[in-house]
Jmol script that loads the backbone (N, CA, C; Angstrom):
load data "model"
ATOM      1  N   MET A   1      29.908  -0.299  25.950  1.00  0.00           N
ATOM      2  CA  MET A   1      30.068   1.026  25.454  1.00  0.00           C
ATOM      3  C   MET A   1      29.845   1.742  24.919  1.00  0.00           C
ATOM      4  N   LYS A   2      29.882   0.931  23.787  1.00  0.00           N
ATOM      5  CA  LYS A   2      29.141   0.901  22.493  1.00  0.00           C
ATOM      6  C   LYS A   2      27.878   1.473  22.261  1.00  0.00           C
ATOM      7  N   TYR A   3      27.755   0.450  22.434  1.00  0.00           N
ATOM      8  CA  TYR A   3      25.730   1.054  23.798  1.00  0.00           C
ATOM      9  C   TYR A   3      24.913   2.642  23.979  1.00  0.00           C
ATOM     10  N   THR A   4      26.227   3.285  25.373  1.00  0.00           N
ATOM     11  CA  THR A   4      26.180   4.075  25.254  1.00  0.00           C
ATOM     12  C   THR A   4      26.071   5.326  24.907  1.00  0.00           C
ATOM     13  N   LYS A   5      27.843   4.618  23.895  1.00  0.00           N
ATOM     14  CA  LYS A   5      27.456   6.386  23.287  1.00  0.00           C
ATOM     15  C   LYS A   5      25.754   6.233  21.591  1.00  0.00           C
ATOM     16  N   TRP A   6      25.911   4.968  22.017  1.00  0.00           N
ATOM     17  CA  TRP A   6      24.952   5.526  20.358  1.00  0.00           C
ATOM     18  C   TRP A   6      23.661   5.737  20.589  1.00  0.00           C
ATOM     19  N   LYS A   7      23.507   5.164  22.509  1.00  0.00           N
ATOM     20  CA  LYS A   7      21.547   5.936  22.663  1.00  0.00           C
ATOM     21  C   LYS A   7      22.205   7.448  23.620  1.00  0.00           C
ATOM     22  N   GLU A   8      23.422   8.085  23.330  1.00  0.00           N
ATOM     23  CA  GLU A   8      23.471   9.227  23.454  1.00  0.00           C
ATOM     24  C   GLU A   8      23.870  10.140  22.623  1.00  0.00           C
ATOM     25  N   ARG A   9      24.056   9.851  21.692  1.00  0.00           N
ATOM     26  CA  ARG A   9      24.021  10.800  20.600  1.00  0.00           C
ATOM     27  C   ARG A   9      23.609  11.817  20.072  1.00  0.00           C
ATOM     28  N   ARG A  10      24.055  13.138  19.372  1.00  0.00           N
ATOM     29  CA  ARG A  10      23.076  13.989  19.301  1.00  0.00           C
ATOM     30  C   ARG A  10      22.206  14.719  18.998  1.00  0.00           C
ATOM     31  N   LYS A  11      21.401  15.224  19.615  1.00  0.00           N
ATOM     32  CA  LYS A  11      19.637  14.698  18.379  1.00  0.00           C
ATOM     33  C   LYS A  11      19.584  16.150  17.352  1.00  0.00           C
ATOM     34  N   THR A  12      19.863  15.365  16.567  1.00  0.00           N
ATOM     35  CA  THR A  12      19.742  16.353  14.931  1.00  0.00           C
ATOM     36  C   THR A  12      18.709  17.336  14.626  1.00  0.00           C
ATOM     37  N   GLU A  13      18.032  17.598  14.039  1.00  0.00           N
ATOM     38  CA  GLU A  13      16.936  19.094  14.163  1.00  0.00           C
ATOM     39  C   GLU A  13      15.102  17.959  13.855  1.00  0.00           C
ATOM     40  N   MET A  14      16.090  17.319  12.614  1.00  0.00           N
ATOM     41  CA  MET A  14      14.712  16.609  13.065  1.00  0.00           C
ATOM     42  C   MET A  14      13.942  15.512  13.887  1.00  0.00           C
ATOM     43  N   ASP A  15      15.300  15.276  14.670  1.00  0.00           N
ATOM     44  CA  ASP A  15      14.579  14.582  16.538  1.00  0.00           C
ATOM     45  C   ASP A  15      14.002  16.006  16.933  1.00  0.00           C
ATOM     46  N   LYS A  16      14.589  17.101  16.923  1.00  0.00           N
ATOM     47  CA  LYS A  16      14.262  18.173  17.278  1.00  0.00           C
ATOM     48  C   LYS A  16      12.283  18.127  16.956  1.00  0.00           C
ATOM     49  N   LEU A  17      12.648  18.527  15.346  1.00  0.00           N
ATOM     50  CA  LEU A  17      11.565  18.381  14.880  1.00  0.00           C
ATOM     51  C   LEU A  17       9.920  17.430  15.384  1.00  0.00           C
ATOM     52  N   LEU A  18      11.118  16.541  15.425  1.00  0.00           N
ATOM     53  CA  LEU A  18       9.917  14.862  15.673  1.00  0.00           C
ATOM     54  C   LEU A  18       9.449  14.905  17.462  1.00  0.00           C
ATOM     55  N   GLN A  19      10.047  15.131  18.333  1.00  0.00           N
ATOM     56  CA  GLN A  19      10.027  15.502  19.733  1.00  0.00           C
ATOM     57  C   GLN A  19       8.679  16.573  19.260  1.00  0.00           C
ATOM     58  N   SER A  20       9.319  17.673  19.159  1.00  0.00           N
ATOM     59  CA  SER A  20       7.729  19.206  18.704  1.00  0.00           C
ATOM     60  C   SER A  20       6.197  18.198  18.714  1.00  0.00           C
ATOM     61  N   TRP A  21       6.328  17.595  18.533  1.00  0.00           N
ATOM     62  CA  TRP A  21       4.812  16.794  17.589  1.00  0.00           C
ATOM     63  C   TRP A  21       5.125  15.445  18.318  1.00  0.00           C
ATOM     64  N   GLY A  22       5.651  14.793  19.348  1.00  0.00           N
ATOM     65  CA  GLY A  22       5.449  13.904  19.832  1.00  0.00           C
ATOM     66  C   GLY A  22       5.609  13.020  20.341  1.00  0.00           C
ATOM     67  N   PHE A  23       6.896  12.243  18.372  1.00  0.00           N
ATOM     68  CA  PHE A  23       7.259  11.162  18.404  1.00  0.00           C
ATOM     69  C   PHE A  23       8.811  11.319  18.770  1.00  0.00           C
ATOM     70  N   ILE A  24       9.296  10.132  19.224  1.00  0.00           N
ATOM     71  CA  ILE A  24      10.233   9.377  19.440  1.00  0.00           C
ATOM     72  C   ILE A  24      11.132   9.584  18.402  1.00  0.00           C
ATOM     73  N   HIS A  25      12.032   9.661  17.656  1.00  0.00           N
ATOM     74  CA  HIS A  25      12.718   8.847  16.779  1.00  0.00           C
ATOM     75  C   HIS A  25      14.190   8.204  16.724  1.00  0.00           C
ATOM     76  N   GLY A  26      13.481   7.047  17.032  1.00  0.00           N
ATOM     77  CA  GLY A  26      14.552   5.548  17.800  1.00  0.00           C
ATOM     78  C   GLY A  26      15.621   4.960  16.242  1.00  0.00           C
ATOM     79  N   LEU A  27      16.966   4.618  16.473  1.00  0.00           N
ATOM     80  CA  LEU A  27      17.304   4.550  15.790  1.00  0.00           C
ATOM     81  C   LEU A  27      18.385   3.184  16.449  1.00  0.00           C
ATOM     82  N   ILE A  28      18.533   2.215  15.879  1.00  0.00           N
ATOM     83  CA  ILE A  28      19.037   0.723  15.710  1.00  0.00           C
ATOM     84  C   ILE A  28      20.655   1.093  15.669  1.00  0.00           C
ATOM     85  N   PRO A  29      21.446   0.441  16.659  1.00  0.00           N
ATOM     86  CA  PRO A  29      22.422   0.426  16.206  1.00  0.00           C
ATOM     87  C   PRO A  29      23.517  -0.151  15.521  1.00  0.00           C
ATOM     88  N   LYS A  30      24.389   0.548  14.401  1.00  0.00           N
ATOM     89  CA  LYS A  30      24.446   0.118  13.508  1.00  0.00           C
ATOM     90  C   LYS A  30      25.576  -1.439  13.435  1.00  0.00           C
ATOM     91  N   GLY A  31      25.227  -1.799  12.121  1.00  0.00           N
ATOM     92  CA  GLY A  31      25.341  -3.378  11.924  1.00  0.00           C
ATOM     93  C   GLY A  31      24.985  -4.057  11.879  1.00  0.00           C
ATOM     94  N   GLN A  32      23.109  -3.812  12.625  1.00  0.00           N
ATOM     95  CA  GLN A  32      22.480  -5.154  13.018  1.00  0.00           C
ATOM     96  C   GLN A  32      21.715  -4.441  12.686  1.00  0.00           C
ATOM     97  N   PRO A  33      20.970  -4.970  11.090  1.00  0.00           N
ATOM     98  CA  PRO A  33      20.416  -4.553   9.905  1.00  0.00           C
ATOM     99  C   PRO A  33      18.522  -5.163  10.874  1.00  0.00           C
ATOM    100  N   TRP A  34      19.090  -6.691  11.546  1.00  0.00           N
ATOM    101  CA  TRP A  34      18.242  -7.578  11.757  1.00  0.00           C
ATOM    102  C   TRP A  34      17.215  -6.897  12.904  1.00  0.00           C
ATOM    103  N   ARG A  35      17.563  -5.575  13.371  1.00  0.00           N
ATOM    104  CA  ARG A  35      16.226  -5.440  14.394  1.00  0.00           C
ATOM    105  C   ARG A  35      15.181  -4.352  13.510  1.00  0.00           C
ATOM    106  N   ASN A  36      15.154  -3.953  12.071  1.00  0.00           N
ATOM    107  CA  ASN A  36      14.592  -2.815  11.350  1.00  0.00           C
ATOM    108  C   ASN A  36      14.487  -4.294  10.403  1.00  0.00           C
ATOM    109  N   GLY A  37      13.695  -5.367  10.576  1.00  0.00           N
ATOM    110  CA  GLY A  37      13.816  -6.358   9.575  1.00  0.00           C
ATOM    111  C   GLY A  37      12.467  -5.880   8.824  1.00  0.00           C
ATOM    112  N   PHE A  38      11.414  -5.096   8.812  1.00  0.00           N
ATOM    113  CA  PHE A  38      10.675  -4.411   8.336  1.00  0.00           C
ATOM    114  C   PHE A  38      10.951  -3.304   7.312  1.00  0.00           C
ATOM    115  N   ILE A  39      11.669  -2.596   7.361  1.00  0.00           N
ATOM    116  CA  ILE A  39      12.712  -1.424   6.623  1.00  0.00           C
ATOM    117  C   ILE A  39      13.053  -2.713   5.333  1.00  0.00           C
ATOM    118  N   GLU A  40      13.720  -2.880   5.930  1.00  0.00           N
ATOM    119  CA  GLU A  40      15.309  -3.869   5.357  1.00  0.00           C
ATOM    120  C   GLU A  40      13.706  -5.076   4.224  1.00  0.00           C
ATOM    121  N   ARG A  41      13.756  -5.338   4.408  1.00  0.00           N
ATOM    122  CA  ARG A  41      12.748  -6.247   3.594  1.00  0.00           C
ATOM    123  C   ARG A  41      12.052  -5.398   2.240  1.00  0.00           C
ATOM    124  N   SER A  42      11.657  -4.420   2.950  1.00  0.00           N
ATOM    125  CA  SER A  42      11.165  -3.154   1.738  1.00  0.00           C
ATOM    126  C   SER A  42      12.134  -3.262   0.625  1.00  0.00           C
ATOM    127  N   HIS A  43      12.878  -2.732   1.444  1.00  0.00           N
ATOM    128  CA  HIS A  43      14.482  -2.146   0.226  1.00  0.00           C
ATOM    129  C   HIS A  43      14.932  -3.335  -0.700  1.00  0.00           C
ATOM    130  N   ARG A  44      14.908  -4.575   0.155  1.00  0.00           N
ATOM    131  CA  ARG A  44      15.782  -5.274  -0.807  1.00  0.00           C
ATOM    132  C   ARG A  44      14.084  -5.645  -1.363  1.00  0.00           C
ATOM    133  N   THR A  45      12.908  -6.256  -1.608  1.00  0.00           N
ATOM    134  CA  THR A  45      11.973  -6.630  -2.374  1.00  0.00           C
ATOM    135  C   THR A  45      12.198  -4.798  -3.527  1.00  0.00           C
ATOM    136  N   ASP A  46      12.464  -3.862  -3.576  1.00  0.00           N
ATOM    137  CA  ASP A  46      12.875  -2.895  -3.664  1.00  0.00           C
ATOM    138  C   ASP A  46      14.067  -3.160  -4.672  1.00  0.00           C
ATOM    139  N   ASN A  47      15.024  -3.396  -4.592  1.00  0.00           N
ATOM    140  CA  ASN A  47      16.234  -3.231  -5.279  1.00  0.00           C
ATOM    141  C   ASN A  47      16.274  -5.242  -5.638  1.00  0.00           C
ATOM    142  N   GLU A  48      15.485  -6.076  -5.350  1.00  0.00           N
ATOM    143  CA  GLU A  48      15.243  -7.130  -6.604  1.00  0.00           C
ATOM    144  C   GLU A  48      14.174  -7.253  -7.978  1.00  0.00           C
ATOM    145  N   ASN A  49      13.097  -6.138  -7.370  1.00  0.00           N
ATOM    146  CA  ASN A  49      12.266  -5.454  -8.674  1.00  0.00           C
ATOM    147  C   ASN A  49      12.319  -4.149  -9.596  1.00  0.00           C
ATOM    148  N   LEU A  50      12.853  -3.868  -8.889  1.00  0.00           N
ATOM    149  CA  LEU A  50      13.871  -2.445  -9.500  1.00  0.00           C
ATOM    150  C   LEU A  50      15.020  -1.328  -9.649  1.00  0.00           C
ATOM    151  N   PHE A  51      15.502  -1.531  -8.349  1.00  0.00           N
ATOM    152  CA  PHE A  51      17.511  -1.838  -9.212  1.00  0.00           C
ATOM    153  C   PHE A  51      18.189  -2.094  -9.314  1.00  0.00           C
ATOM    154  N   LYS A  52      18.148  -3.452  -9.652  1.00  0.00           N
ATOM    155  CA  LYS A  52      18.400  -4.375  -9.923  1.00  0.00           C
ATOM    156  C   LYS A  52      18.346  -4.918 -11.626  1.00  0.00           C
ATOM    157  N   ILE A  53      16.912  -4.212 -12.139  1.00  0.00           N
ATOM    158  CA  ILE A  53      17.083  -4.620 -13.523  1.00  0.00           C
ATOM    159  C   ILE A  53      16.875  -4.054 -14.020  1.00  0.00           C
ATOM    160  N   PHE A  54      16.720  -1.820 -13.468  1.00  0.00           N
ATOM    161  CA  PHE A  54      16.886  -1.269 -14.569  1.00  0.00           C
ATOM    162  C   PHE A  54      17.277   0.071 -14.047  1.00  0.00           C
ATOM    163  N   ARG A  55      18.513   0.412 -15.196  1.00  0.00           N
ATOM    164  CA  ARG A  55      19.471   1.542 -15.021  1.00  0.00           C
ATOM    165  C   ARG A  55      19.341   2.318 -14.846  1.00  0.00           C
ATOM    166  N   PHE A  56      18.727   3.852 -14.176  1.00  0.00           N
ATOM    167  CA  PHE A  56      18.530   4.992 -14.633  1.00  0.00           C
ATOM    168  C   PHE A  56      19.142   6.142 -15.790  1.00  0.00           C
ATOM    169  N   LYS A  57      18.842   7.652 -15.658  1.00  0.00           N
ATOM    170  CA  LYS A  57      19.187   7.927 -16.754  1.00  0.00           C
ATOM    171  C   LYS A  57      19.084   8.913 -16.294  1.00  0.00           C
ATOM    172  N   SER A  58      18.954   9.666 -15.021  1.00  0.00           N
ATOM    173  CA  SER A  58      18.874  10.558 -13.624  1.00  0.00           C
ATOM    174  C   SER A  58      18.640  10.807 -12.704  1.00  0.00           C
ATOM    175  N   SER A  59      18.842  11.288 -11.672  1.00  0.00           N
ATOM    176  CA  SER A  59      18.455  11.374 -10.724  1.00  0.00           C
ATOM    177  C   SER A  59      16.637  10.954 -10.434  1.00  0.00           C
ATOM    178  N   GLU A  60      16.654  11.598 -11.228  1.00  0.00           N
ATOM    179  CA  GLU A  60      14.971  12.122 -11.529  1.00  0.00           C
ATOM    180  C   GLU A  60      13.831  11.107 -12.291  1.00  0.00           C
ATOM    181  N   ASP A  61      15.142  10.306 -13.356  1.00  0.00           N
ATOM    182  CA  ASP A  61      14.277   9.517 -13.542  1.00  0.00           C
ATOM    183  C   ASP A  61      13.796   7.877 -12.959  1.00  0.00           C
ATOM    184  N   ARG A  62      15.018   8.046 -12.001  1.00  0.00           N
ATOM    185  CA  ARG A  62      15.244   7.326 -10.619  1.00  0.00           C
ATOM    186  C   ARG A  62      13.940   7.409  -9.495  1.00  0.00           C
ATOM    187  N   ARG A  63      13.764   8.675  -9.565  1.00  0.00           N
ATOM    188  CA  ARG A  63      12.662   8.865  -9.137  1.00  0.00           C
ATOM    189  C   ARG A  63      11.157   8.670  -9.341  1.00  0.00           C
ATOM    190  N   TYR A  64      10.876   8.926 -11.206  1.00  0.00           N
ATOM    191  CA  TYR A  64      10.048   8.382 -11.187  1.00  0.00           C
ATOM    192  C   TYR A  64       9.319   7.195 -11.060  1.00  0.00           C
ATOM    193  N   TYR A  65      10.162   6.573 -11.577  1.00  0.00           N
ATOM    194  CA  TYR A  65      10.175   5.120 -11.509  1.00  0.00           C
ATOM    195  C   TYR A  65      10.318   3.972 -10.198  1.00  0.00           C
ATOM    196  N   LEU A  66      10.444   4.839  -9.747  1.00  0.00           N
ATOM    197  CA  LEU A  66      10.468   4.633  -7.885  1.00  0.00           C
ATOM    198  C   LEU A  66       9.422   4.657  -7.836  1.00  0.00           C
ATOM    199  N   TRP A  67       8.485   6.195  -8.551  1.00  0.00           N
ATOM    200  CA  TRP A  67       6.751   6.504  -7.862  1.00  0.00           C
ATOM    201  C   TRP A  67       6.635   5.071  -8.468  1.00  0.00           C
ATOM    202  N   LEU A  68       6.068   5.392 -10.332  1.00  0.00           N
ATOM    203  CA  LEU A  68       5.066   3.785 -10.910  1.00  0.00           C
ATOM    204  C   LEU A  68       5.481   2.598 -10.394  1.00  0.00           C
ATOM    205  N   TRP A  69       6.569   2.012  -9.048  1.00  0.00           N
ATOM    206  CA  TRP A  69       7.297   0.644  -8.710  1.00  0.00           C
ATOM    207  C   TRP A  69       6.186   0.628  -7.604  1.00  0.00           C
ATOM    208  N   GLU A  70       6.226   1.846  -6.949  1.00  0.00           N
ATOM    209  CA  GLU A  70       5.292   1.497  -5.559  1.00  0.00           C
ATOM    210  C   GLU A  70       3.949   1.415  -5.693  1.00  0.00           C
ATOM    211  N   ARG A  71       3.618   2.079  -6.890  1.00  0.00           N
ATOM    212  CA  ARG A  71       1.882   2.493  -7.487  1.00  0.00           C
ATOM    213  C   ARG A  71       1.373   0.867  -7.168  1.00  0.00           C
ATOM    214  N   HIS A  72       2.157   0.572  -8.141  1.00  0.00           N
ATOM    215  CA  HIS A  72       2.221  -0.744  -8.788  1.00  0.00           C
ATOM    216  C   HIS A  72       1.916  -1.805  -8.098  1.00  0.00           C
ATOM    217  N   TYR A  73       3.009  -1.567  -6.592  1.00  0.00           N
ATOM    218  CA  TYR A  73       3.798  -2.661  -5.279  1.00  0.00           C
ATOM    219  C   TYR A  73       2.184  -1.969  -4.831  1.00  0.00           C
ATOM    220  N   GLN A  74       1.502  -1.218  -4.282  1.00  0.00           N
ATOM    221  CA  GLN A  74       0.547  -0.569  -3.691  1.00  0.00           C
ATOM    222  C   GLN A  74      -1.121  -1.250  -3.418  1.00  0.00           C
ATOM    223  N   PHE A  75      -0.794  -0.785  -4.965  1.00  0.00           N
ATOM    224  CA  PHE A  75      -2.481  -1.569  -5.587  1.00  0.00           C
ATOM    225  C   PHE A  75      -2.883  -2.121  -6.683  1.00  0.00           C
ATOM    226  N   GLU A  76      -1.625  -2.817  -6.785  1.00  0.00           N
ATOM    227  CA  GLU A  76      -2.140  -3.680  -8.162  1.00  0.00           C
ATOM    228  C   GLU A  76      -0.970  -5.104  -7.973  1.00  0.00           C
ATOM    229  N   ARG A  77      -0.280  -4.960  -7.550  1.00  0.00           N
ATOM    230  CA  ARG A  77       0.157  -6.308  -7.310  1.00  0.00           C
ATOM    231  C   ARG A  77       0.661  -7.388  -5.936  1.00  0.00           C
ATOM    232  N   PRO A  78      -0.285  -8.589  -6.416  1.00  0.00           N
ATOM    233  CA  PRO A  78      -0.959  -9.708  -4.983  1.00  0.00           C
ATOM    234  C   PRO A  78      -0.497  -9.784  -3.232  1.00  0.00           C
ATOM    235  N   HIS A  79       0.131 -10.230  -2.638  1.00  0.00           N
ATOM    236  CA  HIS A  79       0.910 -10.472  -2.157  1.00  0.00           C
ATOM    237  C   HIS A  79       0.374 -11.560  -1.413  1.00  0.00           C
ATOM    238  N   GLN A  80       1.034 -12.228  -1.418  1.00  0.00           N
ATOM    239  CA  GLN A  80       1.581 -14.309  -0.587  1.00  0.00           C
ATOM    240  C   GLN A  80       0.196 -13.960   0.941  1.00  0.00           C
ATOM    241  N   GLY A  81       1.644 -13.044   2.332  1.00  0.00           N
ATOM    242  CA  GLY A  81       0.766 -12.565   3.361  1.00  0.00           C
ATOM    243  C   GLY A  81      -0.548 -11.973   2.888  1.00  0.00           C
ATOM    244  N   LEU A  82      -0.480 -11.658   2.166  1.00  0.00           N
ATOM    245  CA  LEU A  82      -2.255 -10.846   2.380  1.00  0.00           C
ATOM    246  C   LEU A  82      -3.546 -11.718   2.073  1.00  0.00           C
ATOM    247  N   ASN A  83      -3.187 -12.777   1.563  1.00  0.00           N
ATOM    248  CA  ASN A  83      -4.787 -13.912   0.593  1.00  0.00           C
ATOM    249  C   ASN A  83      -4.222 -13.185  -0.503  1.00  0.00           C
ATOM    250  N   GLY A  84      -2.776 -12.796  -1.099  1.00  0.00           N
ATOM    251  CA  GLY A  84      -4.035 -12.525  -2.492  1.00  0.00           C
ATOM    252  C   GLY A  84      -3.797 -10.815  -2.943  1.00  0.00           C
ATOM    253  N   LYS A  85      -4.610 -10.886  -1.753  1.00  0.00           N
ATOM    254  CA  LYS A  85      -4.523  -9.297  -1.861  1.00  0.00           C
ATOM    255  C   LYS A  85      -3.724  -8.411  -2.279  1.00  0.00           C
ATOM    256  N   THR A  86      -4.181  -6.632  -2.932  1.00  0.00           N
ATOM    257  CA  THR A  86      -3.163  -6.071  -2.338  1.00  0.00           C
ATOM    258  C   THR A  86      -3.167  -5.338  -1.762  1.00  0.00           C
ATOM    259  N   PRO A  87      -1.972  -4.129  -0.814  1.00  0.00           N
ATOM    260  CA  PRO A  87      -1.949  -3.796   0.344  1.00  0.00           C
ATOM    261  C   PRO A  87      -3.333  -2.960   0.010  1.00  0.00           C
ATOM    262  N   ILE A  88      -3.739  -1.882  -0.767  1.00  0.00           N
ATOM    263  CA  ILE A  88      -4.404  -0.858  -0.704  1.00  0.00           C
ATOM    264  C   ILE A  88      -6.131  -2.328  -0.403  1.00  0.00           C
ATOM    265  N   GLU A  89      -6.183  -3.122  -0.774  1.00  0.00           N
ATOM    266  CA  GLU A  89      -7.270  -4.192  -0.769  1.00  0.00           C
ATOM    267  C   GLU A  89      -7.634  -3.935   1.146  1.00  0.00           C
ATOM    268  N   ALA A  90      -6.173  -4.908   0.796  1.00  0.00           N
ATOM    269  CA  ALA A  90      -6.709  -5.184   2.789  1.00  0.00           C
ATOM    270  C   ALA A  90      -7.116  -4.040   3.306  1.00  0.00           C
ATOM    271  N   PHE A  91      -5.856  -2.654   2.980  1.00  0.00           N
ATOM    272  CA  PHE A  91      -6.159  -1.565   4.471  1.00  0.00           C
ATOM    273  C   PHE A  91      -7.975  -1.203   4.761  1.00  0.00           C
ATOM    274  N   LYS A  92      -8.270  -1.186   2.884  1.00  0.00           N
ATOM    275  CA  LYS A  92      -9.681  -0.949   2.681  1.00  0.00           C
ATOM    276  C   LYS A  92     -10.667  -2.183   3.530  1.00  0.00           C
ATOM    277  N   GLN A  93     -10.364  -3.539   3.832  1.00  0.00           N
ATOM    278  CA  GLN A  93     -10.956  -4.268   4.159  1.00  0.00           C
ATOM    279  C   GLN A  93     -10.914  -3.890   6.042  1.00  0.00           C
ATOM    280  N   MET A  94      -9.893  -4.102   5.951  1.00  0.00           N
ATOM    281  CA  MET A  94      -9.874  -4.006   7.653  1.00  0.00           C
ATOM    282  C   MET A  94     -10.451  -2.067   7.821  1.00  0.00           C
ATOM    283  N   PHE A  95      -9.468  -1.350   7.603  1.00  0.00           N
ATOM    284  CA  PHE A  95     -10.142   0.166   7.264  1.00  0.00           C
ATOM    285  C   PHE A  95     -10.820   0.831   6.978  1.00  0.00           C
ATOM    286  N   PRO A  96     -11.990  -0.081   6.986  1.00  0.00           N
ATOM    287  CA  PRO A  96     -12.729   0.932   6.131  1.00  0.00           C
ATOM    288  C   PRO A  96     -13.041   1.999   5.750  1.00  0.00           C
ATOM    289  N   ILE A  97     -13.580   2.880   7.610  1.00  0.00           N
ATOM    290  CA  ILE A  97     -13.485   4.185   7.570  1.00  0.00           C
ATOM    291  C   ILE A  97     -12.536   5.377   7.075  1.00  0.00           C
ATOM    292  N   HIS A  98     -10.915   4.949   7.496  1.00  0.00           N
ATOM    293  CA  HIS A  98      -9.727   5.344   6.828  1.00  0.00           C
ATOM    294  C   HIS A  98      -9.889   5.593   5.805  1.00  0.00           C
ATOM    295  N   ALA A  99      -9.845   4.771   5.016  1.00  0.00           N
ATOM    296  CA  ALA A  99      -9.866   4.117   3.879  1.00  0.00           C
ATOM    297  C   ALA A  99     -10.261   5.072   2.614  1.00  0.00           C
ATOM    298  N   THR A 100     -12.007   5.284   3.194  1.00  0.00           N
ATOM    299  CA  THR A 100     -12.704   5.946   2.473  1.00  0.00           C
ATOM    300  C   THR A 100     -13.024   8.082   2.881  1.00  0.00           C
ATOM    301  N   ALA A 101     -12.430   8.131   4.153  1.00  0.00           N
ATOM    302  CA  ALA A 101     -12.194   8.647   4.251  1.00  0.00           C
ATOM    303  C   ALA A 101     -10.904   9.551   4.228  1.00  0.00           C
ATOM    304  N   ARG A 102      -9.562   9.046   3.652  1.00  0.00           N
ATOM    305  CA  ARG A 102      -8.355  10.084   3.612  1.00  0.00           C
ATOM    306  C   ARG A 102      -8.484   9.603   1.733  1.00  0.00           C
ATOM    307  N   MET A 103      -9.163   9.539   0.932  1.00  0.00           N
ATOM    308  CA  MET A 103      -9.592   9.145  -0.404  1.00  0.00           C
ATOM    309  C   MET A 103      -8.238   9.158  -0.914  1.00  0.00           C
ATOM    310  N   LEU A 104      -8.022   7.244  -0.296  1.00  0.00           N
ATOM    311  CA  LEU A 104      -6.726   6.866  -1.570  1.00  0.00           C
ATOM    312  C   LEU A 104      -6.668   6.901  -2.730  1.00  0.00           C
ATOM    313  N   ILE A 105      -6.196   6.957  -3.492  1.00  0.00           N
ATOM    314  CA  ILE A 105      -6.109   7.348  -4.485  1.00  0.00           C
ATOM    315  C   ILE A 105      -4.657   6.328  -5.514  1.00  0.00           C
TER     316      ILE A 105
END
end "model"
wireframe off; spacefill off
backbone 0.3
color backbone group
């Protein structure tokens, strides 16, 4: 019964926009974060390395430091799961044409 209610939810403006672009906006049921492990792991990393360490003066300050953290995470911080490479290095190695075409900064 809960699954039916979750599946039959009303379409939001975001759902309609994504549908017009040919995408499907899927949601996971409430209370089941393990069904979205990639995002949950990302939130955990952000919390452990940024939000639990720093106190921000304003939401603008928070956005700025998150931007700096994301740049560090993508371009400077080696990842064990990528054999010591940064995500951008791994992306360039796996997709050299796309990496140069997108002119990643």
